[in-house]
Backbone as CSV, one residue per row, in Angstrom:
resi,resn,N_x,N_y,N_z,CA_x,CA_y,CA_z,C_x,C_y,C_z
1,MET,91.576,39.292,-16.624,93.005,39.523,-16.653,93.445,39.906,-15.241
2,SER,94.524,39.343,-14.764,94.993,39.630,-13.412,95.628,41.016,-13.338
3,ASP,95.730,41.529,-12.116,96.365,42.832,-11.919,97.819,42.813,-12.387
4,THR,98.514,41.703,-12.187,99.917,41.645,-12.594,100.064,41.707,-14.108
5,ALA,99.038,41.276,-14.839,99.109,41.362,-16.300,99.076,42.805,-16.780
6,LEU,98.522,43.687,-15.948,98.443,45.092,-16.317,99.634,45.896,-15.800
7,GLU,100.521,45.244,-15.074,101.664,45.962,-14.537,102.624,46.372,-15.631
8,SER,103.344,47.413,-15.349,104.375,47.889,-16.257,105.371,46.771,-16.515
9,THR,105.990,46.824,-17.676,106.990,45.806,-17.993,108.254,45.974,-17.165
10,ARG,108.432,47.118,-16.532,109.683,47.400,-15.837,109.608,47.211,-14.335
11,ARG,108.416,47.272,-13.729,108.333,47.192,-12.275,106.895,46.996,-11.828
12,ARG,106.739,46.526,-10.584,105.409,46.451,-9.979,105.018,47.852,-9.547
13,LEU,103.731,48.153,-9.610,103.276,49.507,-9.382,102.386,49.627,-8.152
14,SER,102.637,50.675,-7.370,101.712,51.043,-6.302,100.554,51.804,-6.957
15,ALA,99.527,52.138,-6.189,98.396,52.889,-6.729,98.860,54.249,-7.268
16,LYS,99.742,54.913,-6.536,100.245,56.217,-6.970,101.059,56.075,-8.265
17,GLN,101.882,55.049,-8.333,102.683,54.818,-9.538,101.792,54.465,-10.728
18,ALA,100.746,53.671,-10.485,99.817,53.319,-11.555,99.125,54.574,-12.089
19,ASP,98.807,55.507,-11.195,98.214,56.775,-11.624,99.195,57.553,-12.498
20,THR,100.465,57.548,-12.117,101.484,58.240,-12.906,101.588,57.623,-14.300
21,VAL,101.598,56.318,-14.376,101.671,55.626,-15.663,100.445,55.967,-16.507
22,ASP,99.267,55.991,-15.895,98.050,56.358,-16.631,98.139,57.781,-17.166
23,ARG,98.614,58.703,-16.352,98.754,60.096,-16.802,99.742,60.199,-17.959
24,LEU,100.831,59.455,-17.878,101.810,59.459,-18.970,101.176,58.909,-20.251
25,GLY,100.395,57.856,-20.124,99.725,57.282,-21.294,98.750,58.258,-21.927
26,LYS,97.967,58.939,-21.110,97.004,59.926,-21.626,97.730,61.095,-22.290
27,ALA,98.810,61.540,-21.682,99.589,62.638,-22.270,100.198,62.203,-23.607
28,ALA,100.664,60.970,-23.684,101.228,60.457,-24.937,100.173,60.447,-26.034
29,LEU,98.974,59.984,-25.719,97.900,59.966,-26.711,97.548,61.375,-27.174
30,ASP,97.531,62.309,-26.253,97.228,63.690,-26.610,98.298,64.258,-27.544
31,LEU,99.562,64.063,-27.185,100.652,64.550,-28.037,100.658,63.866,-29.402
32,LEU,100.420,62.569,-29.419,100.360,61.851,-30.696,99.276,62.423,-31.590
33,GLY,98.120,62.658,-31.019,97.003,63.184,-31.803,97.278,64.562,-32.367
34,ARG,98.016,65.365,-31.622,98.297,66.733,-32.055,99.502,66.825,-32.975
35,GLU,100.565,66.054,-32.677,101.837,66.292,-33.353,102.450,65.072,-34.037
36,GLY,101.907,63.899,-33.792,102.420,62.706,-34.451,103.566,62.033,-33.707
37,PHE,103.889,60.834,-34.185,104.886,59.988,-33.531,106.289,60.585,-33.587
38,SER,106.632,61.209,-34.694,107.999,61.730,-34.829,108.284,62.834,-33.808
39,ALA,107.268,63.565,-33.381,107.453,64.642,-32.403,107.361,64.142,-30.963
40,LEU,106.955,62.913,-30.782,106.782,62.360,-29.432,108.125,62.029,-28.803
41,THR,108.321,62.449,-27.568,109.478,62.033,-26.774,108.982,61.757,-25.366
42,VAL,109.704,60.937,-24.650,109.332,60.654,-23.264,109.399,61.944,-22.447
43,ARG,110.372,62.790,-22.715,110.493,64.074,-21.996,109.274,64.963,-22.217
44,ARG,108.826,65.063,-23.452,107.655,65.900,-23.753,106.396,65.329,-23.119
45,VAL,106.266,64.012,-23.155,105.118,63.364,-22.514,105.149,63.637,-21.008
46,ALA,106.321,63.494,-20.415,106.463,63.735,-18.974,106.063,65.167,-18.626
47,ALA,106.537,66.130,-19.406,106.212,67.530,-19.138,104.705,67.754,-19.229
48,GLN,104.072,67.184,-20.240,102.620,67.355,-20.394,101.865,66.701,-19.248
49,ALA,102.376,65.582,-18.741,101.709,64.867,-17.653,102.034,65.451,-16.290
50,GLY,102.957,66.435,-16.244,103.349,67.011,-14.964,104.218,66.075,-14.141
51,VAL,105.032,65.309,-14.843,105.905,64.315,-14.216,107.337,64.632,-14.622
52,GLY,108.273,64.433,-13.730,109.678,64.638,-14.077,110.127,63.634,-15.123
53,ALA,111.019,64.070,-15.995,111.514,63.179,-17.050,112.187,61.946,-16.455
54,ALA,112.952,62.129,-15.397,113.625,60.980,-14.776,112.610,59.970,-14.258
55,THR,111.522,60.472,-13.706,110.463,59.578,-13.225,109.846,58.825,-14.394
56,ALA,109.560,59.537,-15.482,108.967,58.887,-16.650,109.875,57.777,-17.176
57,TYR,111.177,58.034,-17.171,112.120,57.017,-17.663,112.243,55.827,-16.721
58,THR,111.797,55.945,-15.476,111.793,54.761,-14.615,110.690,53.786,-15.035
59,TYR,109.681,54.315,-15.730,108.585,53.480,-16.199,108.735,53.054,-17.654
60,PHE,109.275,53.946,-18.475,109.343,53.691,-19.919,110.745,53.964,-20.447
61,SER,111.299,52.972,-21.104,112.666,53.083,-21.616,112.750,53.914,-22.895
62,SER,111.621,54.086,-23.578,111.619,54.793,-24.859,110.185,55.183,-25.206
63,LYS,110.054,56.013,-26.228,108.703,56.360,-26.676,108.005,55.135,-27.255
64,GLU,108.758,54.236,-27.868,108.177,53.002,-28.386,107.608,52.154,-27.254
65,HIS,108.344,52.077,-26.160,107.882,51.326,-25.004,106.593,51.936,-24.457
66,LEU,106.546,53.248,-24.369,105.365,53.953,-23.866,104.150,53.674,-24.753
67,VAL,104.295,53.796,-26.049,103.176,53.572,-26.974,102.733,52.110,-26.926
68,ALA,103.677,51.180,-26.908,103.331,49.758,-26.836,102.580,49.454,-25.543
69,GLU,102.995,50.078,-24.459,102.322,49.884,-23.170,100.889,50.399,-23.218
70,VAL,100.671,51.547,-23.828,99.315,52.098,-23.943,98.440,51.139,-24.747
71,PHE,98.962,50.617,-25.846,98.183,49.672,-26.651,97.913,48.394,-25.860
72,TRP,98.926,47.883,-25.180,98.772,46.659,-24.375,97.662,46.831,-23.346
73,ARG,97.663,47.949,-22.669,96.633,48.198,-21.663,95.248,48.264,-22.288
74,ARG,95.138,48.899,-23.438,93.840,48.930,-24.134,93.380,47.530,-24.486
75,LEU,94.312,46.734,-24.978,93.971,45.379,-25.395,93.464,44.555,-24.216
76,VAL,94.192,44.520,-23.118,93.783,43.664,-22.002,92.578,44.211,-21.256
77,GLU,92.336,45.507,-21.377,91.155,46.077,-20.734,89.903,45.900,-21.590
78,SER,90.081,45.553,-22.862,88.906,45.341,-23.722,88.354,43.949,-23.434
79,PRO,87.055,43.883,-23.230,86.472,42.571,-22.921,86.597,41.635,-24.116
80,LEU,86.627,40.370,-23.826,86.632,39.384,-24.909,85.340,39.521,-25.687
81,ALA,85.419,39.313,-26.985,84.233,39.403,-27.830,83.221,38.356,-27.378
82,GLU,81.975,38.769,-27.296,80.911,37.824,-26.947,80.428,37.182,-28.235
83,HIS,80.687,35.911,-28.348,80.380,35.195,-29.582,79.006,34.553,-29.483
84,GLU,78.110,35.024,-30.319,76.778,34.446,-30.356,76.601,33.552,-31.577
85,SER,77.459,33.729,-32.551,77.335,32.962,-33.790,77.954,31.573,-33.626
86,PRO,77.310,30.566,-34.201,77.920,29.234,-34.188,79.033,29.099,-35.237
87,ASP,79.135,30.079,-36.128,80.105,30.039,-37.216,81.480,30.524,-36.734
88,PRO,82.516,29.661,-36.783,83.850,30.059,-36.336,84.408,31.265,-37.097
89,ALA,84.140,31.338,-38.396,84.651,32.464,-39.193,84.057,33.778,-38.695
90,THR,82.792,33.793,-38.403,82.144,35.002,-37.876,82.756,35.392,-36.542
91,ARG,83.026,34.394,-35.700,83.626,34.678,-34.384,85.031,35.260,-34.543
92,VAL,85.816,34.729,-35.465,87.163,35.261,-35.707,87.074,36.687,-36.217
93,LEU,86.146,36.938,-37.119,85.969,38.297,-37.633,85.585,39.266,-36.518
94,GLU,84.785,38.802,-35.570,84.432,39.643,-34.419,85.682,39.994,-33.613
95,VAL,86.562,39.014,-33.423,87.806,39.258,-32.685,88.671,40.270,-33.420
96,LEU,88.879,40.057,-34.716,89.727,40.966,-35.495,89.134,42.368,-35.550
97,GLU,87.820,42.447,-35.661,87.151,43.741,-35.677,87.340,44.449,-34.333
98,GLN,87.216,43.705,-33.257,87.382,44.290,-31.922,88.812,44.797,-31.728
99,ILE,89.796,44.039,-32.141,91.187,44.462,-31.999,91.453,45.697,-32.860
100,SER,90.936,45.685,-34.079,91.098,46.848,-34.957,90.452,48.091,-34.363
101,SER,89.355,47.904,-33.663,88.640,49.055,-33.087,89.452,49.743,-31.991
102,LEU,90.466,49.078,-31.453,91.281,49.671,-30.394,92.087,50.874,-30.875
103,VAL,92.307,50.963,-32.178,93.042,52.101,-32.745,92.224,52.863,-33.782
104,ALA,91.016,52.378,-34.053,90.173,53.018,-35.062,89.888,54.459,-34.666
105,GLY,89.913,55.328,-35.635,89.635,56.739,-35.375,90.813,57.503,-34.798
106,GLU,91.924,56.837,-34.598,93.137,57.468,-34.078,94.316,57.097,-34.975
107,PRO,94.378,57.645,-36.171,95.422,57.225,-37.105,96.835,57.467,-36.588
108,GLU,97.051,58.530,-35.850,98.401,58.777,-35.311,98.778,57.708,-34.288
109,PHE,97.832,57.336,-33.443,98.098,56.287,-32.459,98.311,54.952,-33.162
110,ALA,97.467,54.653,-34.149,97.599,53.396,-34.880,98.975,53.289,-35.536
111,GLY,99.406,54.367,-36.185,100.732,54.362,-36.801,101.837,54.245,-35.776
112,ALA,101.652,54.897,-34.641,102.650,54.826,-33.573,102.758,53.407,-33.016
113,VAL,101.623,52.728,-32.892,101.643,51.340,-32.403,102.439,50.467,-33.361
114,THR,102.195,50.627,-34.649,102.947,49.852,-35.638,104.437,50.122,-35.507
115,ASN,104.822,51.398,-35.458,106.237,51.745,-35.304,106.813,51.183,-34.014
116,ALA,106.069,51.337,-32.946,106.559,50.887,-31.640,106.782,49.380,-31.610
117,LEU,105.829,48.631,-32.127,105.940,47.175,-32.056,107.012,46.614,-32.978
118,LEU,107.456,47.412,-33.940,108.553,46.981,-34.804,109.919,47.311,-34.202
119,GLY,109.926,48.009,-33.074,111.170,48.451,-32.448,111.984,47.329,-31.830
120,LYS,113.224,47.659,-31.491,114.172,46.693,-30.928,114.287,46.785,-29.404
121,ASP,113.586,47.720,-28.790,113.645,47.928,-27.352,113.279,46.627,-26.620
122,PRO,114.110,46.161,-25.676,113.799,44.921,-24.952,112.463,44.981,-24.202
123,ASP,112.088,46.153,-23.710,110.803,46.280,-23.026,109.648,46.142,-24.018
124,VAL,109.836,46.633,-25.236,108.833,46.455,-26.281,108.741,44.978,-26.652
125,ASP,109.867,44.294,-26.660,109.874,42.870,-26.980,108.984,42.099,-26.002
126,VAL,109.061,42.449,-24.720,108.206,41.807,-23.707,106.739,42.069,-24.034
127,LEU,106.421,43.314,-24.336,105.036,43.662,-24.649,104.571,43.022,-25.948
128,ARG,105.438,42.962,-26.931,105.095,42.317,-28.204,104.690,40.863,-27.945
129,GLY,105.420,40.199,-27.062,105.073,38.821,-26.701,103.732,38.735,-25.998
130,ARG,103.480,39.655,-25.069,102.192,39.673,-24.359,101.043,39.943,-25.326
131,ILE,101.227,40.922,-26.195,100.181,41.295,-27.153,99.899,40.124,-28.089
132,GLY,100.953,39.521,-28.616,100.775,38.381,-29.516,100.067,37.218,-28.846
133,ALA,100.445,36.922,-27.593,99.801,35.818,-26.869,98.328,36.105,-26.607
134,ASP,98.008,37.351,-26.288,96.612,37.717,-26.032,95.781,37.582,-27.307
135,ILE,96.300,38.099,-28.407,95.563,38.021,-29.672,95.409,36.563,-30.102
136,ARG,96.467,35.773,-29.943,96.392,34.347,-30.288,95.314,33.656,-29.450
137,ALA,95.283,33.935,-28.159,94.284,33.311,-27.278,92.866,33.690,-27.709
138,ARG,92.673,34.922,-28.125,91.349,35.361,-28.587,90.957,34.640,-29.875
139,LEU,91.917,34.474,-30.768,91.636,33.772,-32.023,91.337,32.296,-31.778
140,VAL,92.116,31.668,-30.916,91.903,30.256,-30.579,90.523,30.070,-29.952
141,ALA,90.167,30.959,-29.022,88.848,30.865,-28.383,87.730,31.021,-29.415
142,ALA,87.935,31.899,-30.393,86.913,32.124,-31.415,86.751,30.920,-32.331
143,LEU,87.847,30.233,-32.614,87.776,29.087,-33.525,87.234,27.839,-32.843
144,GLY,87.324,27.777,-31.537,86.773,26.633,-30.822,87.716,25.453,-30.777
145,ALA,87.153,24.289,-30.501,87.935,23.087,-30.215,88.797,22.612,-31.389
146,ALA,88.323,22.754,-32.592,89.045,22.238,-33.759,89.967,23.312,-34.328
147,VAL,90.967,23.678,-33.549,91.871,24.751,-33.959,92.979,24.178,-34.844
148,ASP,93.090,24.728,-36.030,94.174,24.370,-36.943,95.297,25.374,-36.721
149,PRO,96.463,24.938,-36.236,97.566,25.871,-35.971,97.977,26.683,-37.201
150,ASP,97.838,26.088,-38.400,98.182,26.823,-39.614,97.211,27.977,-39.872
151,VAL,95.956,27.789,-39.550,94.963,28.855,-39.711,95.261,29.979,-38.715
152,ILE,95.566,29.615,-37.477,95.907,30.630,-36.467,97.116,31.434,-36.937
153,GLU,98.140,30.732,-37.417,99.341,31.422,-37.892,99.024,32.337,-39.077
154,ALA,98.206,31.878,-39.990,97.827,32.708,-41.143,97.078,33.959,-40.689
155,LEU,96.193,33.822,-39.706,95.458,34.975,-39.188,96.387,35.950,-38.468
156,GLU,97.353,35.410,-37.731,98.325,36.275,-37.056,99.168,37.036,-38.081
157,LEU,99.614,36.338,-39.110,100.390,36.999,-40.159,99.550,38.038,-40.889
158,LEU,98.299,37.730,-41.108,97.397,38.687,-41.749,97.261,39.943,-40.904
159,TYR,97.033,39.754,-39.618,96.838,40.905,-38.727,98.098,41.767,-38.673
160,THR,99.247,41.154,-38.447,100.481,41.940,-38.358,100.840,42.549,-39.709
161,GLY,100.585,41.822,-40.780,100.865,42.354,-42.106,100.025,43.572,-42.443
162,THR,98.762,43.557,-42.044,97.918,44.712,-42.323,98.344,45.915,-41.499
163,LEU,98.820,45.677,-40.267,99.339,46.793,-39.469,100.551,47.425,-40.146
164,VAL,101.449,46.594,-40.637,102.637,47.114,-41.315,102.228,47.838,-42.595
165,TRP,101.325,47.260,-43.342,100.833,47.863,-44.583,100.306,49.272,-44.306
166,ALA,99.468,49.378,-43.289,98.917,50.694,-42.931,100.015,51.620,-42.409
167,GLY,100.922,51.077,-41.594,102.009,51.879,-41.049,102.925,52.437,-42.126
168,MET,103.023,51.746,-43.247,103.844,52.222,-44.360,103.095,53.237,-45.217
169,GLY,101.818,53.459,-44.889,101.048,54.474,-45.590,100.384,54.001,-46.869
170,TYR,100.353,52.693,-47.106,99.711,52.194,-48.321,98.208,52.413,-48.306
171,GLU,97.647,52.410,-47.111,96.204,52.571,-46.985,95.916,53.121,-45.592
172,ALA,94.841,53.888,-45.460,94.460,54.437,-44.163,93.931,53.325,-43.259
173,TYR,94.011,53.536,-41.967,93.610,52.495,-41.019,92.150,52.063,-41.143
174,PRO,91.192,52.964,-41.382,89.810,52.474,-41.553,89.676,51.517,-42.739
175,GLU,90.355,51.826,-43.839,90.298,50.948,-45.014,91.041,49.632,-44.750
176,ILE,92.126,49.714,-44.016,92.899,48.511,-43.738,92.097,47.555,-42.866
177,SER,91.275,48.103,-41.999,90.422,47.272,-41.159,89.450,46.473,-42.021
178,LEU,88.876,47.115,-43.034,87.976,46.408,-43.947,88.729,45.346,-44.753
179,ARG,89.944,45.671,-45.174,90.763,44.709,-45.920,91.113,43.504,-45.029
180,LEU,91.391,43.776,-43.771,91.696,42.709,-42.812,90.527,41.731,-42.724
181,LEU,89.329,42.254,-42.587,88.156,41.388,-42.472,87.913,40.609,-43.765
182,LYS,88.083,41.260,-44.899,87.895,40.593,-46.195,88.901,39.446,-46.359
183,SER,90.152,39.705,-46.020,91.193,38.678,-46.160,90.995,37.532,-45.164
184,ALA,90.548,37.868,-43.959,90.279,36.812,-42.970,89.170,35.889,-43.472
185,ARG,88.168,36.457,-44.117,87.088,35.624,-44.689,87.651,34.635,-45.716
186,LEU,88.606,35.099,-46.521,89.216,34.209,-47.522,89.958,33.049,-46.845
187,ILE,90.679,33.348,-45.781,91.423,32.302,-45.058,90.470,31.303,-44.434
188,LEU,89.341,31.780,-43.935,88.435,30.928,-43.156,87.339,30.259,-43.967
189,ARG,87.420,30.323,-45.275,86.397,29.668,-46.110,86.298,28.212,-45.798
């Protein structure tokens, strides 16, 4: 992934600015883990990170934008799954498992990602497009040369649907991850 792919959605970053964005992301994760998404604000994150609120708002337009950015960075920093299996279904399951692992064990962050990605913030919209394109590329690579666009679309709908399902509280994220894999197997029979 190029350096520009990791840049903030709002501006190009110097090394010092990138450090500030990283500190804001870490502070957001800490606050989410302690107090949840409803208590998260850009101002509170800025205070915890030792950054002025005005500075934080130059990078993030909203708490949804901040959470989406943290997830985006995790996604692009995670290496592509190394596929050793000749079976396309197994390779797709590896991809879905890897993506699910990005929020596994952090239910507050996982719920916040779901809320954030459903938001109307234009900066979140940019990230939603980047995240979707990255996940699609991983799925296409896993399926290999004979990619059926309908299968890719079904897998994308499955993935986003399970995030919403978990975000609505129907099932905890660890269980939803297992349901995701089970349903993907049904699609890929």
